[in-house]
C-alpha positions as CSV (number, residue, x, y, z in Angstrom):
1,X,-79.0,38.2,114.2
2,X,-81.3,40.4,116.3
3,X,-84.6,41.5,114.7
4,X,-86.2,45.1,115.8
5,X,-89.7,45.2,114.2
6,X,-92.5,48.3,115.3
7,X,-95.8,47.3,113.7
8,X,-99.6,48.9,114.9
9,X,-101.7,46.1,115.7
10,X,-105.6,47.0,115.9
11,X,-106.5,46.9,119.5
12,X,-110.5,46.5,119.8
13,X,-110.6,48.2,123.2
14,X,-109.0,51.2,122.2
15,X,-110.8,51.3,118.9
16,X,-107.7,52.1,117.2
17,X,-104.1,50.8,116.6
18,X,-101.6,49.8,119.7
19,X,-98.1,49.9,118.3
20,X,-95.5,47.4,119.5
21,X,-92.1,47.2,119.3
22,X,-90.6,43.5,118.7
23,X,-87.3,42.7,119.8
24,X,-86.0,39.2,118.7
25,X,-83.0,37.7,119.7
26,X,-81.7,34.0,119.0
27,X,-80.4,32.1,122.4
28,X,-79.2,29.1,121.1
29,X,-77.2,28.7,118.0
30,X,-75.5,25.2,117.2
31,X,-74.8,25.4,113.7
32,X,-74.8,28.9,111.4
33,X,-77.9,28.1,110.1
34,X,-79.2,26.4,113.1
35,X,-81.7,28.3,116.1
36,X,-82.8,26.3,119.1
37,X,-84.7,29.1,120.4
38,X,-85.6,32.7,120.3
39,X,-85.9,35.7,123.3
40,X,-88.4,37.7,122.3
41,X,-89.6,40.7,124.1
42,X,-92.9,43.0,123.1
43,X,-93.1,46.7,124.2
44,X,-95.9,48.5,124.0
45,X,-94.7,51.7,121.7
46,X,-98.4,53.0,121.6
47,X,-97.5,56.6,123.8
48,X,-94.2,57.3,122.0
49,X,-95.4,56.9,119.0
50,X,-98.5,59.8,119.8
51,X,-95.7,62.0,120.8
52,X,-93.6,61.2,118.2
53,X,-97.0,62.0,115.8
54,X,-97.6,65.0,118.1
55,X,-94.0,66.3,117.6
56,X,-94.3,65.9,113.7
57,X,-97.8,67.6,113.8
58,X,-96.3,70.7,116.0
59,X,-93.2,70.8,113.4
60,X,-95.4,71.1,110.7
61,X,-97.8,73.6,111.8
62,X,-94.7,76.1,112.9
63,X,-93.1,75.3,109.6
64,X,-96.9,76.1,107.8
65,X,-97.1,79.0,110.4
66,X,-93.7,80.4,109.3
67,X,-93.9,80.3,105.8
68,X,-97.3,81.5,105.7
69,X,-96.1,84.9,107.5
70,X,-93.0,85.1,106.1
71,X,-90.5,84.5,108.7
72,X,-87.4,83.3,108.6
73,X,-86.1,81.1,111.1
74,X,-83.0,80.6,112.9
75,X,-82.2,78.1,115.9
76,X,-78.9,78.4,117.2
77,X,-76.8,75.5,119.3
78,X,-74.5,77.9,121.6
79,X,-72.1,75.5,122.6
80,X,-71.0,74.6,118.6
81,X,-72.0,77.7,116.6
82,X,-74.0,75.2,114.2
83,X,-77.4,77.1,113.1
84,X,-80.5,75.5,111.3
85,X,-82.4,78.2,109.1
86,X,-85.4,78.2,107.0
87,X,-85.4,79.0,103.5
88,X,-86.9,82.4,104.0
89,X,-84.4,83.5,106.1
90,X,-82.0,82.9,102.8
91,X,-84.5,84.4,100.6
92,X,-84.8,87.9,102.6
93,X,-81.0,88.7,101.7
94,X,-81.4,87.2,97.8
95,X,-79.8,83.7,98.7
96,X,-81.2,80.0,98.2
97,X,-81.0,77.8,101.2
98,X,-78.3,76.0,99.7
99,X,-76.0,79.0,99.5
100,X,-75.8,80.2,103.0
101,X,-73.1,78.4,105.7
102,X,-75.2,77.4,109.2
103,X,-73.0,79.1,111.3
104,X,-73.2,82.2,113.2
105,X,-70.2,83.9,112.0
106,X,-72.1,84.0,108.3
107,X,-75.0,86.1,110.4
108,X,-72.6,88.3,112.1
109,X,-70.8,88.7,108.4
110,X,-74.4,89.5,107.0
111,X,-75.4,92.1,109.7
112,X,-74.7,95.6,108.3
113,X,-71.0,96.8,109.6
114,X,-72.5,99.7,111.7
115,X,-75.3,97.7,113.4
116,X,-73.0,94.7,114.0
117,X,-71.8,95.5,117.8
118,X,-75.0,96.6,119.2
119,X,-76.7,93.4,117.2
120,X,-74.0,90.9,119.2
121,X,-74.5,93.1,122.5
122,X,-78.6,92.5,122.6
123,X,-78.0,88.5,121.5
124,X,-75.2,88.4,124.3
125,X,-77.8,90.0,127.2
126,X,-80.1,87.5,126.8
127,X,-77.4,84.4,126.8
128,X,-75.6,85.9,130.0
129,X,-79.2,86.7,131.5
130,X,-79.5,90.5,131.3
131,X,-81.9,90.7,129.1
132,X,-85.4,88.6,129.0
133,X,-85.7,89.1,124.9
134,X,-83.6,89.6,122.3
135,X,-85.5,92.1,120.1
136,X,-83.7,94.7,117.8
137,X,-84.3,96.2,114.3
138,X,-81.1,96.2,112.3
139,X,-79.4,96.4,108.6
140,X,-78.4,93.2,106.7
141,X,-76.5,92.8,103.3
142,X,-78.2,91.2,100.2
143,X,-76.6,89.3,98.1
144,X,-76.8,92.1,95.1
145,X,-75.3,94.6,98.0
146,X,-78.3,96.3,98.5
147,X,-79.5,96.6,102.0
148,X,-82.4,95.3,103.9
149,X,-84.1,96.3,107.6
150,X,-84.7,93.1,109.3
151,X,-86.6,92.5,113.0
152,X,-85.0,90.0,114.8
153,X,-86.6,88.9,118.0
154,X,-85.0,85.5,120.1
155,X,-85.4,83.9,123.7
156,X,-83.1,80.8,124.5
157,X,-85.1,78.1,124.3
158,X,-83.2,74.9,126.3
159,X,-80.6,75.1,129.1
160,X,-78.2,72.8,130.7
161,X,-78.4,71.1,134.2
162,X,-76.7,74.3,135.6
163,X,-79.1,76.5,133.8
164,X,-76.4,77.6,131.1
165,X,-78.1,78.4,128.0
166,X,-77.3,76.0,125.1
167,X,-80.4,76.8,122.3
168,X,-81.5,80.2,121.5
169,X,-84.3,80.1,118.7
170,X,-85.7,83.1,117.1
171,X,-87.0,85.0,113.9
172,X,-86.4,87.3,111.0
173,X,-89.2,89.9,109.9
174,X,-88.7,92.0,107.1
175,X,-89.2,95.7,107.9
176,X,-87.7,97.5,105.3
177,X,-91.0,98.8,103.4
178,X,-91.9,100.1,106.9
179,X,-88.8,101.6,107.3
180,X,-89.0,103.6,104.2
181,X,-92.4,104.7,104.8
182,X,-91.2,105.5,108.5
183,X,-88.3,107.6,106.9
184,X,-90.6,109.3,104.4
185,X,-93.1,110.7,107.1
186,X,-90.2,112.0,109.3
187,X,-89.0,113.5,106.1
188,X,-92.7,115.4,106.0
189,X,-92.3,116.4,109.3
190,X,-89.0,118.0,109.3
191,X,-88.8,119.0,105.9
192,X,-90.8,121.6,103.5
193,X,-92.0,119.6,101.1
194,X,-91.7,122.2,98.4
195,X,-88.5,123.6,99.3
196,X,-86.6,120.4,101.1
197,X,-85.5,123.4,104.2
198,X,-86.6,122.3,107.4
199,X,-90.1,122.7,107.9
200,X,-91.8,125.5,110.7
201,X,-91.8,123.1,113.5
202,X,-88.3,121.4,112.8
203,X,-86.4,124.7,112.9
204,X,-88.0,125.5,115.8
205,X,-86.6,122.8,117.7
206,X,-83.4,122.8,116.3
207,X,-83.0,126.3,117.2
208,X,-84.1,126.1,120.7
209,X,-81.4,123.3,120.8
210,X,-78.8,125.6,119.1
211,X,-79.9,128.8,121.8
212,X,-79.6,126.4,124.8
213,X,-75.8,125.3,123.3
214,X,-74.9,129.1,122.7
215,X,-76.1,129.7,126.6
216,X,-73.9,126.9,128.0
217,X,-70.9,127.6,126.1
218,X,-71.0,131.1,126.0
219,X,-70.5,130.9,122.1
220,X,-72.1,133.5,119.0
221,X,-75.3,132.8,117.8
222,X,-77.1,134.9,114.7
223,X,-80.1,134.4,113.0
224,X,-81.5,135.9,109.5
225,X,-85.1,136.5,108.9
226,X,-85.7,136.9,105.2
227,X,-88.6,137.9,102.6
228,X,-88.5,137.8,99.1
229,X,-89.3,141.1,97.7
230,X,-92.9,141.6,96.1
231,X,-93.7,137.6,95.6
232,X,-97.1,138.2,95.2
233,X,-96.6,140.2,92.6
234,X,-94.3,137.2,91.0
235,X,-97.3,134.8,91.7
236,X,-100.2,136.9,90.1
237,X,-98.5,137.5,86.6
238,X,-96.3,134.7,86.2
239,X,-98.6,132.2,88.5
240,X,-98.0,129.7,91.0
241,X,-96.1,127.3,89.2
242,X,-93.4,130.2,88.4
243,X,-93.9,131.1,92.3
244,X,-93.2,127.7,93.5
245,X,-89.8,127.8,91.4
246,X,-88.6,131.0,92.5
247,X,-89.1,129.8,95.9
248,X,-87.1,126.5,94.8
249,X,-84.4,128.6,93.8
250,X,-83.8,130.8,96.3
251,X,-83.7,127.8,98.7
252,X,-81.1,126.6,96.1
253,X,-79.0,129.5,96.6
254,X,-78.9,129.3,100.1
255,X,-77.5,126.1,100.1
256,X,-74.9,127.0,98.1
257,X,-74.1,130.4,100.3
258,X,-74.3,128.7,103.8
259,X,-72.4,125.7,105.8
260,X,-73.8,122.4,106.8
261,X,-74.0,123.6,110.4
262,X,-76.7,126.4,109.1
263,X,-80.2,125.6,109.6
264,X,-82.4,126.9,106.7
265,X,-86.1,126.9,107.6
266,X,-89.5,127.9,105.9
267,X,-91.8,129.8,108.2
268,X,-94.5,129.8,105.6
269,X,-95.0,131.4,102.2
270,X,-92.3,133.4,100.9
271,X,-91.0,133.9,105.0
272,X,-87.5,132.1,105.8
273,X,-85.3,132.2,108.6
274,X,-81.9,130.6,108.8
275,X,-80.0,130.0,111.9
276,X,-76.1,130.7,112.1
277,X,-74.3,128.6,115.0
278,X,-71.1,130.3,116.3
279,X,-71.3,133.4,113.9
280,X,-71.2,137.0,115.3
281,X,-73.7,139.5,114.0
282,X,-71.2,141.0,112.0
283,X,-70.2,137.9,109.9
284,X,-74.0,137.1,109.4
285,X,-74.4,140.7,108.1
286,X,-71.3,140.0,105.5
287,X,-73.2,136.5,104.6
288,X,-76.3,138.1,104.3
289,X,-75.2,140.9,101.9
290,X,-73.6,137.8,99.8
291,X,-76.5,135.7,99.8
292,X,-78.6,139.2,99.0
293,X,-76.2,140.2,95.9
294,X,-76.3,136.6,94.6
295,X,-80.1,136.4,94.6
296,X,-80.3,139.9,92.8
297,X,-78.0,139.0,89.8
298,X,-79.6,135.4,89.6
299,X,-81.7,134.2,86.6
300,X,-84.8,132.0,86.2
301,X,-85.5,131.2,82.9
302,X,-88.8,130.5,81.6
303,X,-90.6,128.9,78.7
304,X,-91.9,132.5,77.0
305,X,-90.4,135.8,77.9
306,X,-87.5,136.8,79.5
307,X,-85.8,135.2,82.5
308,X,-87.2,135.9,85.7
309,X,-85.1,138.3,88.2
310,X,-85.9,139.1,91.8
311,X,-84.4,140.1,95.4
312,X,-84.7,139.5,98.9
313,X,-84.8,141.6,102.3
314,X,-82.8,140.3,105.2
315,X,-83.2,141.2,108.8
316,X,-80.0,140.1,110.6
317,X,-80.1,139.4,114.6
318,X,-77.8,138.1,117.5
319,X,-78.2,135.8,120.3
320,X,-78.1,138.2,123.9
321,X,-77.1,136.1,126.7
322,X,-80.3,137.8,128.4
323,X,-82.3,136.1,126.0
324,X,-84.6,133.6,127.3
325,X,-86.1,131.3,124.4
326,X,-85.4,132.0,120.3
327,X,-88.4,133.8,120.1
328,X,-86.5,136.8,121.3
329,X,-84.1,136.7,118.7
330,X,-86.8,136.3,116.2
331,X,-88.6,139.0,116.8
332,X,-85.4,141.3,116.7
333,X,-84.6,139.6,113.4
334,X,-88.2,140.4,112.5
335,X,-87.8,143.8,113.4
336,X,-84.8,144.5,111.4
337,X,-86.4,142.6,108.2
338,X,-89.3,145.2,108.9
339,X,-86.7,147.8,108.6
340,X,-85.3,146.7,105.0
341,X,-88.5,145.9,103.2
342,X,-89.3,149.6,104.4
343,X,-86.1,150.7,103.4
344,X,-86.8,150.2,99.2
345,X,-86.3,146.4,99.7
346,X,-83.2,144.3,98.5
347,X,-81.8,145.6,102.0
348,X,-79.6,144.0,104.6
349,X,-80.7,145.3,108.3
350,X,-79.6,145.3,111.3
């Protein structure tokens, strides 16, 4: 029978415990229960115990940091495919720790299909030595069918004697709220808050891109400049709340009349501009006339009194290969709009 015992012995010189491992082996047995001698080895385990305690303390500190920072943690054995994950990794996606499988394949299944390829590419770039660190934002599928945005960061933590990666560890941070805020800020920059058509700045960027494309491929490009007729009078008579409804109603009609590829922008006040790629001046004039007639026939009901009707004046211009920038086309359309407004309004001019 072998006896292995680890015990702490107070060491007055060290002012603490010295940990001793005692291994005892019987050296001669004459009868089943008769031991004639015992061979005993004493091994100082103090340093080993200190290292072990330090490791436990480090692991406990890491656990507390991860819990406090709401980080999901994963530890991937590259050779076997097994993955150790903490509770937070699971709860981010609406699962309990017991419900998840500890495999790389399940992580892959949870990643949004549109983001799956780039996520694997980023990880393998680190494993193959093509990138120093995996850091990627992507979407993951939750248990309830919703989607969360995750910031995934990881490094190779262990390699074999040949330098081949054997272990990779990383963290997951839920960045969904940040992504929602970023999207809202993007919308505020790109779209007019009241009418939800393109803002002036975003429209000008899109217009320059379309102009460059028209010049490169020698394709048609037309532009409409529009004003709501006597809009100030509408505001003065009915108030700005009704004026806002007129603007919104007009943009709703525009979205019905124009194609998805056409860019509708609000330059300010009641002035709008519409960019029509691959559209000749004659074709744009026909669409402008249809828009003018639709607006004139529409009505906006109000709480008290007769429904409001209004009209628009439209100027049409087309891109000329000699035009250097979009301002040239805008100025041409603006002059056509001026002519329409001074010709009894509710007109299309080109």
